[in-house]
Every structure is written in structure tokens, then in C-alpha cells.
PDB file of N, CA, C and O in Angstrom:
ATOM      1  N   MET A   1      34.839  -0.238  -4.387  1.00  0.00           N
ATOM      2  CA  MET A   1      34.203   0.390  -5.682  1.00  0.00           C
ATOM      3  C   MET A   1      35.390   0.972  -6.424  1.00  0.00           C
ATOM      4  O   MET A   1      36.390   1.552  -6.000  1.00  0.00           O
ATOM      5  N   LYS A   2      35.017   0.669  -7.593  1.00  0.00           N
ATOM      6  CA  LYS A   2      36.240   1.102  -8.620  1.00  0.00           C
ATOM      7  C   LYS A   2      35.648   1.952  -9.706  1.00  0.00           C
ATOM      8  O   LYS A   2      34.485   1.808 -10.081  1.00  0.00           O
ATOM      9  N   ALA A   3      36.393   2.755 -10.154  1.00  0.00           N
ATOM     10  CA  ALA A   3      36.096   3.831 -10.955  1.00  0.00           C
ATOM     11  C   ALA A   3      36.908   3.830 -12.387  1.00  0.00           C
ATOM     12  O   ALA A   3      38.117   3.602 -12.393  1.00  0.00           O
ATOM     13  N   TYR A   4      36.295   4.056 -13.412  1.00  0.00           N
ATOM     14  CA  TYR A   4      37.034   4.047 -14.726  1.00  0.00           C
ATOM     15  C   TYR A   4      36.320   4.949 -15.733  1.00  0.00           C
ATOM     16  O   TYR A   4      35.154   5.296 -15.547  1.00  0.00           O
ATOM     17  N   VAL A   5      37.027   5.324 -16.798  1.00  0.00           N
ATOM     18  CA  VAL A   5      36.626   5.993 -17.760  1.00  0.00           C
ATOM     19  C   VAL A   5      36.466   5.210 -19.084  1.00  0.00           C
ATOM     20  O   VAL A   5      37.393   4.486 -19.448  1.00  0.00           O
ATOM     21  N   GLN A   6      35.527   5.298 -19.699  1.00  0.00           N
ATOM     22  CA  GLN A   6      35.386   4.630 -21.070  1.00  0.00           C
ATOM     23  C   GLN A   6      35.371   5.666 -22.063  1.00  0.00           C
ATOM     24  O   GLN A   6      34.544   6.577 -22.010  1.00  0.00           O
ATOM     25  N   PHE A   7      36.326   5.573 -23.055  1.00  0.00           N
ATOM     26  CA  PHE A   7      36.253   6.611 -24.259  1.00  0.00           C
ATOM     27  C   PHE A   7      35.464   6.256 -25.192  1.00  0.00           C
ATOM     28  O   PHE A   7      35.151   5.072 -25.324  1.00  0.00           O
ATOM     29  N   LEU A   8      34.992   7.244 -26.020  1.00  0.00           N
ATOM     30  CA  LEU A   8      33.772   6.952 -26.949  1.00  0.00           C
ATOM     31  C   LEU A   8      34.533   7.467 -28.412  1.00  0.00           C
ATOM     32  O   LEU A   8      35.400   8.339 -28.464  1.00  0.00           O
ATOM     33  N   THR A   9      34.072   6.827 -29.391  1.00  0.00           N
ATOM     34  CA  THR A   9      34.329   7.030 -30.853  1.00  0.00           C
ATOM     35  C   THR A   9      33.111   6.909 -31.695  1.00  0.00           C
ATOM     36  O   THR A   9      32.068   6.408 -31.274  1.00  0.00           O
ATOM     37  N   VAL A  10      33.265   7.369 -32.867  1.00  0.00           N
ATOM     38  CA  VAL A  10      31.999   7.155 -33.843  1.00  0.00           C
ATOM     39  C   VAL A  10      32.506   6.213 -35.072  1.00  0.00           C
ATOM     40  O   VAL A  10      33.556   6.403 -35.686  1.00  0.00           O
ATOM     41  N   ASN A  11      31.753   5.363 -35.275  1.00  0.00           N
ATOM     42  CA  ASN A  11      32.003   4.476 -36.458  1.00  0.00           C
ATOM     43  C   ASN A  11      30.656   4.421 -37.241  1.00  0.00           C
ATOM     44  O   ASN A  11      29.630   4.114 -36.635  1.00  0.00           O
ATOM     45  N   ASP A  12      30.633   4.685 -38.455  1.00  0.00           N
ATOM     46  CA  ASP A  12      29.636   4.840 -39.320  1.00  0.00           C
ATOM     47  C   ASP A  12      28.503   5.627 -38.907  1.00  0.00           C
ATOM     48  O   ASP A  12      27.354   5.245 -39.132  1.00  0.00           O
ATOM     49  N   ASN A  13      28.768   6.718 -38.309  1.00  0.00           N
ATOM     50  CA  ASN A  13      27.865   7.527 -37.439  1.00  0.00           C
ATOM     51  C   ASN A  13      27.136   6.935 -36.426  1.00  0.00           C
ATOM     52  O   ASN A  13      26.019   7.362 -36.131  1.00  0.00           O
ATOM     53  N   ILE A  14      27.723   5.855 -35.775  1.00  0.00           N
ATOM     54  CA  ILE A  14      27.098   5.200 -34.669  1.00  0.00           C
ATOM     55  C   ILE A  14      28.076   5.536 -33.403  1.00  0.00           C
ATOM     56  O   ILE A  14      29.251   5.169 -33.415  1.00  0.00           O
ATOM     57  N   LEU A  15      27.596   6.152 -32.473  1.00  0.00           N
ATOM     58  CA  LEU A  15      28.453   6.413 -31.065  1.00  0.00           C
ATOM     59  C   LEU A  15      28.764   4.974 -30.617  1.00  0.00           C
ATOM     60  O   LEU A  15      27.887   4.111 -30.577  1.00  0.00           O
ATOM     61  N   MET A  16      30.031   4.752 -30.287  1.00  0.00           N
ATOM     62  CA  MET A  16      30.461   3.315 -29.586  1.00  0.00           C
ATOM     63  C   MET A  16      31.663   3.623 -28.769  1.00  0.00           C
ATOM     64  O   MET A  16      32.444   4.554 -28.967  1.00  0.00           O
ATOM     65  N   GLU A  17      31.726   2.600 -27.691  1.00  0.00           N
ATOM     66  CA  GLU A  17      32.696   2.563 -26.847  1.00  0.00           C
ATOM     67  C   GLU A  17      34.110   2.190 -27.564  1.00  0.00           C
ATOM     68  O   GLU A  17      34.136   1.269 -28.381  1.00  0.00           O
ATOM     69  N   ALA A  18      35.263   2.913 -27.245  1.00  0.00           N
ATOM     70  CA  ALA A  18      36.387   2.649 -27.919  1.00  0.00           C
ATOM     71  C   ALA A  18      37.055   1.297 -27.291  1.00  0.00           C
ATOM     72  O   ALA A  18      36.980   0.933 -26.118  1.00  0.00           O
ATOM     73  N   MET A  19      37.637   0.733 -28.221  1.00  0.00           N
ATOM     74  CA  MET A  19      38.312  -0.654 -27.804  1.00  0.00           C
ATOM     75  C   MET A  19      39.698  -0.519 -27.661  1.00  0.00           C
ATOM     76  O   MET A  19      40.272   0.521 -27.982  1.00  0.00           O
ATOM     77  N   GLY A  20      40.380  -1.669 -27.119  1.00  0.00           N
ATOM     78  CA  GLY A  20      41.835  -1.642 -26.933  1.00  0.00           C
ATOM     79  C   GLY A  20      42.387  -0.923 -25.671  1.00  0.00           C
ATOM     80  O   GLY A  20      41.615  -0.516 -24.802  1.00  0.00           O
ATOM     81  N   SER A  21      43.651  -0.781 -25.587  1.00  0.00           N
ATOM     82  CA  SER A  21      44.331  -0.575 -24.295  1.00  0.00           C
ATOM     83  C   SER A  21      44.015   0.732 -24.329  1.00  0.00           C
ATOM     84  O   SER A  21      44.005   1.162 -23.176  1.00  0.00           O
ATOM     85  N   ASP A  22      43.724   1.651 -25.205  1.00  0.00           N
ATOM     86  CA  ASP A  22      43.243   3.156 -25.018  1.00  0.00           C
ATOM     87  C   ASP A  22      42.085   3.503 -24.763  1.00  0.00           C
ATOM     88  O   ASP A  22      41.750   4.665 -24.537  1.00  0.00           O
ATOM     89  N   GLY A  23      41.199   2.336 -24.774  1.00  0.00           N
ATOM     90  CA  GLY A  23      39.707   2.691 -24.477  1.00  0.00           C
ATOM     91  C   GLY A  23      39.105   2.888 -23.135  1.00  0.00           C
ATOM     92  O   GLY A  23      37.966   3.288 -22.898  1.00  0.00           O
ATOM     93  N   VAL A  24      40.116   2.518 -22.211  1.00  0.00           N
ATOM     94  CA  VAL A  24      39.565   2.414 -20.608  1.00  0.00           C
ATOM     95  C   VAL A  24      40.732   3.013 -19.944  1.00  0.00           C
ATOM     96  O   VAL A  24      41.892   2.886 -20.336  1.00  0.00           O
ATOM     97  N   PHE A  25      40.315   3.727 -18.832  1.00  0.00           N
ATOM     98  CA  PHE A  25      41.523   4.335 -18.180  1.00  0.00           C
ATOM     99  C   PHE A  25      40.833   4.219 -16.666  1.00  0.00           C
ATOM    100  O   PHE A  25      39.724   4.663 -16.369  1.00  0.00           O
ATOM    101  N   ILE A  26      41.671   3.579 -15.857  1.00  0.00           N
ATOM    102  CA  ILE A  26      41.438   3.437 -14.397  1.00  0.00           C
ATOM    103  C   ILE A  26      41.400   4.819 -13.708  1.00  0.00           C
ATOM    104  O   ILE A  26      42.293   5.644 -13.902  1.00  0.00           O
ATOM    105  N   LEU A  27      40.468   5.025 -12.995  1.00  0.00           N
ATOM    106  CA  LEU A  27      40.400   6.188 -12.186  1.00  0.00           C
ATOM    107  C   LEU A  27      40.568   5.983 -10.828  1.00  0.00           C
ATOM    108  O   LEU A  27      40.346   4.834 -10.447  1.00  0.00           O
ATOM    109  N   ASP A  28      40.968   6.958  -9.836  1.00  0.00           N
ATOM    110  CA  ASP A  28      41.022   6.816  -8.532  1.00  0.00           C
ATOM    111  C   ASP A  28      39.581   6.958  -7.888  1.00  0.00           C
ATOM    112  O   ASP A  28      39.021   8.054  -7.924  1.00  0.00           O
ATOM    113  N   ALA A  29      39.023   5.946  -7.345  1.00  0.00           N
ATOM    114  CA  ALA A  29      37.613   6.109  -6.925  1.00  0.00           C
ATOM    115  C   ALA A  29      37.425   6.908  -5.536  1.00  0.00           C
ATOM    116  O   ALA A  29      36.326   7.257  -5.106  1.00  0.00           O
ATOM    117  N   ARG A  30      38.621   7.136  -4.919  1.00  0.00           N
ATOM    118  CA  ARG A  30      38.705   7.788  -3.823  1.00  0.00           C
ATOM    119  C   ARG A  30      38.295   9.381  -4.042  1.00  0.00           C
ATOM    120  O   ARG A  30      37.840  10.105  -3.156  1.00  0.00           O
ATOM    121  N   ASN A  31      38.545   9.755  -5.366  1.00  0.00           N
ATOM    122  CA  ASN A  31      38.219  11.250  -5.598  1.00  0.00           C
ATOM    123  C   ASN A  31      36.827  11.387  -5.794  1.00  0.00           C
ATOM    124  O   ASN A  31      36.068  10.421  -5.875  1.00  0.00           O
ATOM    125  N   LYS A  32      36.433  12.720  -5.882  1.00  0.00           N
ATOM    126  CA  LYS A  32      35.098  13.080  -6.091  1.00  0.00           C
ATOM    127  C   LYS A  32      35.103  13.290  -7.738  1.00  0.00           C
ATOM    128  O   LYS A  32      36.070  13.424  -8.488  1.00  0.00           O
ATOM    129  N   LEU A  33      33.830  13.272  -8.007  1.00  0.00           N
ATOM    130  CA  LEU A  33      33.280  13.187  -9.290  1.00  0.00           C
ATOM    131  C   LEU A  33      34.150  14.274 -10.351  1.00  0.00           C
ATOM    132  O   LEU A  33      34.686  14.033 -11.432  1.00  0.00           O
ATOM    133  N   GLN A  34      34.058  15.454  -9.634  1.00  0.00           N
ATOM    134  CA  GLN A  34      34.679  16.674 -10.142  1.00  0.00           C
ATOM    135  C   GLN A  34      36.321  16.393 -10.643  1.00  0.00           C
ATOM    136  O   GLN A  34      36.788  16.745 -11.726  1.00  0.00           O
ATOM    137  N   THR A  35      36.992  15.718  -9.635  1.00  0.00           N
ATOM    138  CA  THR A  35      38.418  15.439 -10.101  1.00  0.00           C
ATOM    139  C   THR A  35      38.515  14.320 -11.092  1.00  0.00           C
ATOM    140  O   THR A  35      39.389  14.269 -11.957  1.00  0.00           O
ATOM    141  N   MET A  36      37.435  13.294 -10.899  1.00  0.00           N
ATOM    142  CA  MET A  36      37.543  12.361 -12.177  1.00  0.00           C
ATOM    143  C   MET A  36      37.253  12.942 -13.589  1.00  0.00           C
ATOM    144  O   MET A  36      37.807  12.483 -14.589  1.00  0.00           O
ATOM    145  N   LYS A  37      36.383  13.947 -13.634  1.00  0.00           N
ATOM    146  CA  LYS A  37      36.015  14.546 -14.805  1.00  0.00           C
ATOM    147  C   LYS A  37      37.455  15.317 -15.346  1.00  0.00           C
ATOM    148  O   LYS A  37      37.765  15.338 -16.538  1.00  0.00           O
ATOM    149  N   ILE A  38      38.211  15.894 -14.348  1.00  0.00           N
ATOM    150  CA  ILE A  38      39.432  16.573 -14.748  1.00  0.00           C
ATOM    151  C   ILE A  38      40.497  15.523 -15.226  1.00  0.00           C
ATOM    152  O   ILE A  38      41.187  15.726 -16.226  1.00  0.00           O
ATOM    153  N   ASP A  39      40.587  14.477 -14.517  1.00  0.00           N
ATOM    154  CA  ASP A  39      41.594  13.432 -14.930  1.00  0.00           C
ATOM    155  C   ASP A  39      41.300  12.952 -16.167  1.00  0.00           C
ATOM    156  O   ASP A  39      42.228  12.711 -16.940  1.00  0.00           O
ATOM    157  N   SER A  40      39.801  12.711 -16.596  1.00  0.00           N
ATOM    158  CA  SER A  40      39.326  12.117 -17.944  1.00  0.00           C
ATOM    159  C   SER A  40      39.755  12.921 -19.104  1.00  0.00           C
ATOM    160  O   SER A  40      40.232  12.560 -20.179  1.00  0.00           O
ATOM    161  N   MET A  41      39.422  14.326 -18.550  1.00  0.00           N
ATOM    162  CA  MET A  41      39.847  15.501 -19.753  1.00  0.00           C
ATOM    163  C   MET A  41      40.977  15.608 -20.149  1.00  0.00           C
ATOM    164  O   MET A  41      41.204  15.804 -21.342  1.00  0.00           O
ATOM    165  N   LEU A  42      42.061  15.491 -19.125  1.00  0.00           N
ATOM    166  CA  LEU A  42      43.526  15.378 -19.287  1.00  0.00           C
ATOM    167  C   LEU A  42      43.970  14.264 -20.100  1.00  0.00           C
ATOM    168  O   LEU A  42      44.784  14.413 -21.012  1.00  0.00           O
ATOM    169  N   ARG A  43      43.365  12.962 -19.735  1.00  0.00           N
ATOM    170  CA  ARG A  43      43.755  11.798 -20.501  1.00  0.00           C
ATOM    171  C   ARG A  43      43.149  11.875 -22.070  1.00  0.00           C
ATOM    172  O   ARG A  43      43.766  11.434 -23.039  1.00  0.00           O
ATOM    173  N   ILE A  44      42.019  12.422 -22.130  1.00  0.00           N
ATOM    174  CA  ILE A  44      41.430  12.393 -23.580  1.00  0.00           C
ATOM    175  C   ILE A  44      42.353  13.511 -24.281  1.00  0.00           C
ATOM    176  O   ILE A  44      42.821  13.363 -25.410  1.00  0.00           O
ATOM    177  N   HIS A  45      42.537  14.532 -23.561  1.00  0.00           N
ATOM    178  CA  HIS A  45      43.475  15.355 -24.557  1.00  0.00           C
ATOM    179  C   HIS A  45      44.889  14.982 -24.821  1.00  0.00           C
ATOM    180  O   HIS A  45      45.509  15.512 -25.743  1.00  0.00           O
ATOM    181  N   ARG A  46      45.450  14.032 -23.995  1.00  0.00           N
ATOM    182  CA  ARG A  46      46.659  13.457 -24.516  1.00  0.00           C
ATOM    183  C   ARG A  46      46.435  12.222 -25.492  1.00  0.00           C
ATOM    184  O   ARG A  46      47.289  11.861 -26.302  1.00  0.00           O
ATOM    185  N   LEU A  47      45.301  11.666 -25.343  1.00  0.00           N
ATOM    186  CA  LEU A  47      45.122  10.549 -26.243  1.00  0.00           C
ATOM    187  C   LEU A  47      44.769  10.893 -27.835  1.00  0.00           C
ATOM    188  O   LEU A  47      45.003  10.217 -28.836  1.00  0.00           O
ATOM    189  N   ARG A  48      44.156  12.117 -27.713  1.00  0.00           N
ATOM    190  CA  ARG A  48      43.595  12.498 -29.092  1.00  0.00           C
ATOM    191  C   ARG A  48      44.623  13.118 -30.051  1.00  0.00           C
ATOM    192  O   ARG A  48      44.311  13.507 -31.177  1.00  0.00           O
ATOM    193  N   LYS A  49      45.982  13.195 -29.496  1.00  0.00           N
ATOM    194  CA  LYS A  49      47.316  13.420 -30.201  1.00  0.00           C
ATOM    195  C   LYS A  49      47.440  12.163 -31.236  1.00  0.00           C
ATOM    196  O   LYS A  49      47.693  12.357 -32.424  1.00  0.00           O
ATOM    197  N   VAL A  50      47.273  11.056 -30.774  1.00  0.00           N
ATOM    198  CA  VAL A  50      47.202   9.700 -31.523  1.00  0.00           C
ATOM    199  C   VAL A  50      45.921   8.881 -31.960  1.00  0.00           C
ATOM    200  O   VAL A  50      45.937   7.898 -32.702  1.00  0.00           O
ATOM    201  N   ARG A  51      44.945   9.382 -31.447  1.00  0.00           N
ATOM    202  CA  ARG A  51      43.724   8.975 -31.529  1.00  0.00           C
ATOM    203  C   ARG A  51      42.696   9.991 -31.819  1.00  0.00           C
ATOM    204  O   ARG A  51      41.716   9.984 -31.074  1.00  0.00           O
ATOM    205  N   PRO A  52      42.746  10.953 -32.863  1.00  0.00           N
ATOM    206  CA  PRO A  52      41.833  11.999 -32.977  1.00  0.00           C
ATOM    207  C   PRO A  52      40.461  11.346 -33.159  1.00  0.00           C
ATOM    208  O   PRO A  52      39.585  12.209 -33.200  1.00  0.00           O
ATOM    209  N   ASP A  53      40.009  10.141 -33.277  1.00  0.00           N
ATOM    210  CA  ASP A  53      38.645   9.777 -33.399  1.00  0.00           C
ATOM    211  C   ASP A  53      37.884   9.618 -32.044  1.00  0.00           C
ATOM    212  O   ASP A  53      36.714   9.255 -31.928  1.00  0.00           O
ATOM    213  N   PHE A  54      38.815   9.978 -30.962  1.00  0.00           N
ATOM    214  CA  PHE A  54      38.015   9.798 -29.677  1.00  0.00           C
ATOM    215  C   PHE A  54      37.305  11.073 -29.419  1.00  0.00           C
ATOM    216  O   PHE A  54      37.952  12.112 -29.285  1.00  0.00           O
ATOM    217  N   ILE A  55      35.805  11.050 -29.330  1.00  0.00           N
ATOM    218  CA  ILE A  55      34.933  12.162 -29.241  1.00  0.00           C
ATOM    219  C   ILE A  55      34.452  12.491 -27.920  1.00  0.00           C
ATOM    220  O   ILE A  55      34.002  13.618 -27.715  1.00  0.00           O
ATOM    221  N   GLY A  56      34.506  11.493 -26.861  1.00  0.00           N
ATOM    222  CA  GLY A  56      33.762  11.834 -25.713  1.00  0.00           C
ATOM    223  C   GLY A  56      34.343  10.840 -24.746  1.00  0.00           C
ATOM    224  O   GLY A  56      35.322  10.159 -25.050  1.00  0.00           O
ATOM    225  N   TYR A  57      33.655  10.744 -23.414  1.00  0.00           N
ATOM    226  CA  TYR A  57      33.869   9.735 -22.653  1.00  0.00           C
ATOM    227  C   TYR A  57      32.826   9.539 -21.647  1.00  0.00           C
ATOM    228  O   TYR A  57      32.014  10.458 -21.541  1.00  0.00           O
ATOM    229  N   ARG A  58      32.671   8.375 -20.781  1.00  0.00           N
ATOM    230  CA  ARG A  58      31.739   8.058 -19.947  1.00  0.00           C
ATOM    231  C   ARG A  58      32.529   7.552 -18.719  1.00  0.00           C
ATOM    232  O   ARG A  58      33.392   6.688 -18.869  1.00  0.00           O
ATOM    233  N   ILE A  59      32.247   8.077 -17.505  1.00  0.00           N
ATOM    234  CA  ILE A  59      32.808   7.707 -16.342  1.00  0.00           C
ATOM    235  C   ILE A  59      31.807   6.857 -15.466  1.00  0.00           C
ATOM    236  O   ILE A  59      30.731   7.278 -15.042  1.00  0.00           O
ATOM    237  N   TYR A  60      32.343   5.554 -15.252  1.00  0.00           N
ATOM    238  CA  TYR A  60      31.696   4.433 -14.493  1.00  0.00           C
ATOM    239  C   TYR A  60      32.178   4.483 -13.064  1.00  0.00           C
ATOM    240  O   TYR A  60      33.221   5.074 -12.786  1.00  0.00           O
ATOM    241  N   LYS A  61      31.318   3.773 -11.997  1.00  0.00           N
ATOM    242  CA  LYS A  61      31.737   3.254 -10.893  1.00  0.00           C
ATOM    243  C   LYS A  61      31.125   1.844 -10.776  1.00  0.00           C
ATOM    244  O   LYS A  61      29.926   1.663 -10.987  1.00  0.00           O
ATOM    245  N   SER A  62      31.851   0.984 -10.485  1.00  0.00           N
ATOM    246  CA  SER A  62      31.491  -0.490 -10.271  1.00  0.00           C
ATOM    247  C   SER A  62      32.491  -1.357  -9.784  1.00  0.00           C
ATOM    248  O   SER A  62      33.679  -1.036  -9.795  1.00  0.00           O
ATOM    249  N   GLU A  63      32.049  -2.516  -9.326  1.00  0.00           N
ATOM    250  CA  GLU A  63      33.081  -3.674  -8.931  1.00  0.00           C
ATOM    251  C   GLU A  63      33.623  -4.367  -9.936  1.00  0.00           C
ATOM    252  O   GLU A  63      34.688  -4.967  -9.794  1.00  0.00           O
ATOM    253  N   ARG A  64      32.939  -4.355 -11.070  1.00  0.00           N
ATOM    254  CA  ARG A  64      33.506  -4.948 -12.288  1.00  0.00           C
ATOM    255  C   ARG A  64      33.023  -4.252 -13.589  1.00  0.00           C
ATOM    256  O   ARG A  64      31.966  -3.625 -13.650  1.00  0.00           O
ATOM    257  N   PHE A  65      33.810  -4.401 -14.530  1.00  0.00           N
ATOM    258  CA  PHE A  65      33.596  -3.983 -15.865  1.00  0.00           C
ATOM    259  C   PHE A  65      32.392  -4.276 -16.515  1.00  0.00           C
ATOM    260  O   PHE A  65      31.993  -3.446 -17.332  1.00  0.00           O
ATOM    261  N   ASP A  66      31.644  -5.423 -16.293  1.00  0.00           N
ATOM    262  CA  ASP A  66      30.677  -5.878 -16.920  1.00  0.00           C
ATOM    263  C   ASP A  66      29.354  -5.515 -15.897  1.00  0.00           C
ATOM    264  O   ASP A  66      28.263  -6.028 -16.143  1.00  0.00           O
ATOM    265  N   ASN A  67      29.520  -4.646 -14.796  1.00  0.00           N
ATOM    266  CA  ASN A  67      28.313  -4.393 -14.018  1.00  0.00           C
ATOM    267  C   ASN A  67      28.684  -2.884 -14.013  1.00  0.00           C
ATOM    268  O   ASN A  67      29.462  -2.423 -13.178  1.00  0.00           O
ATOM    269  N   LYS A  68      28.003  -2.017 -15.131  1.00  0.00           N
ATOM    270  CA  LYS A  68      28.261  -0.724 -15.180  1.00  0.00           C
ATOM    271  C   LYS A  68      27.260   0.136 -14.462  1.00  0.00           C
ATOM    272  O   LYS A  68      26.084  -0.226 -14.466  1.00  0.00           O
ATOM    273  N   ASN A  69      27.657   1.379 -13.770  1.00  0.00           N
ATOM    274  CA  ASN A  69      26.844   2.113 -13.196  1.00  0.00           C
ATOM    275  C   ASN A  69      27.234   3.557 -13.466  1.00  0.00           C
ATOM    276  O   ASN A  69      27.937   4.110 -12.621  1.00  0.00           O
ATOM    277  N   LEU A  70      26.847   4.249 -14.578  1.00  0.00           N
ATOM    278  CA  LEU A  70      26.974   5.468 -15.322  1.00  0.00           C
ATOM    279  C   LEU A  70      27.063   6.678 -14.253  1.00  0.00           C
ATOM    280  O   LEU A  70      26.109   6.923 -13.514  1.00  0.00           O
ATOM    281  N   GLN A  71      28.210   7.385 -14.216  1.00  0.00           N
ATOM    282  CA  GLN A  71      28.217   8.447 -13.274  1.00  0.00           C
ATOM    283  C   GLN A  71      28.073   9.611 -14.095  1.00  0.00           C
ATOM    284  O   GLN A  71      27.254  10.406 -13.633  1.00  0.00           O
ATOM    285  N   TYR A  72      28.645   9.981 -15.234  1.00  0.00           N
ATOM    286  CA  TYR A  72      28.864  11.023 -16.109  1.00  0.00           C
ATOM    287  C   TYR A  72      29.072  10.799 -17.511  1.00  0.00           C
ATOM    288  O   TYR A  72      29.601   9.723 -17.790  1.00  0.00           O
ATOM    289  N   GLU A  73      28.779  11.564 -18.454  1.00  0.00           N
ATOM    290  CA  GLU A  73      28.877  11.384 -19.992  1.00  0.00           C
ATOM    291  C   GLU A  73      29.342  12.802 -20.621  1.00  0.00           C
ATOM    292  O   GLU A  73      28.812  13.860 -20.283  1.00  0.00           O
ATOM    293  N   TRP A  74      30.224  12.729 -21.425  1.00  0.00           N
ATOM    294  CA  TRP A  74      30.728  14.045 -21.973  1.00  0.00           C
ATOM    295  C   TRP A  74      31.048  13.778 -23.354  1.00  0.00           C
ATOM    296  O   TRP A  74      31.886  12.928 -23.656  1.00  0.00           O
ATOM    297  N   ILE A  75      30.383  14.507 -24.259  1.00  0.00           N
ATOM    298  CA  ILE A  75      30.570  14.302 -25.868  1.00  0.00           C
ATOM    299  C   ILE A  75      31.078  15.611 -26.437  1.00  0.00           C
ATOM    300  O   ILE A  75      30.637  16.667 -25.984  1.00  0.00           O
ATOM    301  N   LEU A  76      31.974  15.600 -27.399  1.00  0.00           N
ATOM    302  CA  LEU A  76      32.504  16.598 -28.137  1.00  0.00           C
ATOM    303  C   LEU A  76      31.317  17.461 -28.676  1.00  0.00           C
ATOM    304  O   LEU A  76      30.451  16.863 -29.315  1.00  0.00           O
ATOM    305  N   SER A  77      31.181  18.895 -28.471  1.00  0.00           N
ATOM    306  CA  SER A  77      29.982  19.563 -29.160  1.00  0.00           C
ATOM    307  C   SER A  77      30.215  19.414 -30.651  1.00  0.00           C
ATOM    308  O   SER A  77      31.348  19.283 -31.115  1.00  0.00           O
ATOM    309  N   GLY A  78      29.151  19.438 -31.367  1.00  0.00           N
ATOM    310  CA  GLY A  78      29.239  19.487 -32.817  1.00  0.00           C
ATOM    311  C   GLY A  78      29.287  18.116 -33.287  1.00  0.00           C
ATOM    312  O   GLY A  78      29.142  17.968 -34.501  1.00  0.00           O
ATOM    313  N   THR A  79      29.454  17.127 -32.604  1.00  0.00           N
ATOM    314  CA  THR A  79      29.634  15.719 -33.274  1.00  0.00           C
ATOM    315  C   THR A  79      28.406  15.246 -33.840  1.00  0.00           C
ATOM    316  O   THR A  79      27.377  15.340 -33.172  1.00  0.00           O
ATOM    317  N   ILE A  80      28.385  14.727 -35.039  1.00  0.00           N
ATOM    318  CA  ILE A  80      27.028  14.163 -35.532  1.00  0.00           C
ATOM    319  C   ILE A  80      27.207  12.719 -35.398  1.00  0.00           C
ATOM    320  O   ILE A  80      28.141  12.100 -35.908  1.00  0.00           O
ATOM    321  N   TYR A  81      26.270  12.204 -34.686  1.00  0.00           N
ATOM    322  CA  TYR A  81      26.294  10.602 -34.589  1.00  0.00           C
ATOM    323  C   TYR A  81      24.893  10.216 -34.152  1.00  0.00           C
ATOM    324  O   TYR A  81      24.131  11.043 -33.650  1.00  0.00           O
ATOM    325  N   MET A  82      24.474   8.588 -34.409  1.00  0.00           N
ATOM    326  CA  MET A  82      23.234   8.190 -33.999  1.00  0.00           C
ATOM    327  C   MET A  82      23.609   7.421 -32.595  1.00  0.00           C
ATOM    328  O   MET A  82      24.614   6.718 -32.486  1.00  0.00           O
ATOM    329  N   SER A  83      22.650   7.652 -31.517  1.00  0.00           N
ATOM    330  CA  SER A  83      22.990   6.842 -30.357  1.00  0.00           C
ATOM    331  C   SER A  83      22.449   5.463 -30.764  1.00  0.00           C
ATOM    332  O   SER A  83      21.458   5.372 -31.488  1.00  0.00           O
ATOM    333  N   ARG A  84      23.178   4.273 -30.244  1.00  0.00           N
ATOM    334  CA  ARG A  84      23.029   2.886 -30.277  1.00  0.00           C
ATOM    335  C   ARG A  84      22.568   2.538 -28.801  1.00  0.00           C
ATOM    336  O   ARG A  84      23.028   2.940 -27.732  1.00  0.00           O
ATOM    337  N   GLN A  85      21.466   1.626 -29.078  1.00  0.00           N
ATOM    338  CA  GLN A  85      20.763   0.878 -27.770  1.00  0.00           C
ATOM    339  C   GLN A  85      21.872   0.287 -27.092  1.00  0.00           C
ATOM    340  O   GLN A  85      22.614  -0.276 -27.898  1.00  0.00           O
ATOM    341  N   GLU A  86      22.254   0.208 -25.925  1.00  0.00           N
ATOM    342  CA  GLU A  86      23.075  -0.672 -25.167  1.00  0.00           C
ATOM    343  C   GLU A  86      22.205  -1.814 -24.495  1.00  0.00           C
ATOM    344  O   GLU A  86      21.043  -1.623 -24.137  1.00  0.00           O
ATOM    345  N   ASP A  87      22.827  -2.935 -24.368  1.00  0.00           N
ATOM    346  CA  ASP A  87      22.316  -3.932 -23.668  1.00  0.00           C
ATOM    347  C   ASP A  87      21.933  -3.884 -22.467  1.00  0.00           C
ATOM    348  O   ASP A  87      21.472  -4.889 -21.926  1.00  0.00           O
TER     349      ASP A  87
END
């Protein structure tokens, strides 16, 4: 089982997953969810210095990137966006 965090951004008031090398961060799946949340928060704090458009993240656990199993989602308070239906 692999764990990773997918960072979120807003484009034209639509919440989207960030693209590129900064969009995904691999987590240690042996850790508990609380530790993964801390690692994700530290990473987004560092990235927001160069990518201030990152407004949240989702933690997934899966064997592959295309087979997502959402574990946790955090979005910055006060952010205005419309959610988009995912496939």
C-alpha cells in the first residue's frame, strides 16, 4: 500500500488537483494518518512560498495513482470555489 498527498488549487473558481512535480508528494504509508497530516501540512507550508495558489490537499492510499482511495481532505478556510465532479 502506498500513500501520497495530492495538492489542490483553484482555477476559474473550480477546485482542481495541482499538476506538475509539486502537485504530488509521496508519504510513508507505514505512518498513521495523523503523522501523514503533519507531513502534508509541513510540505504545503514550504510549497506555498513558491506556489501561493495551493489551497489544500488530499491524502490517498492505493497501490497505483489511478486507483485512488481518499483518506483525508483539508482546504484552507475562507477559500471560495465550486467543487467539480470527479470521474
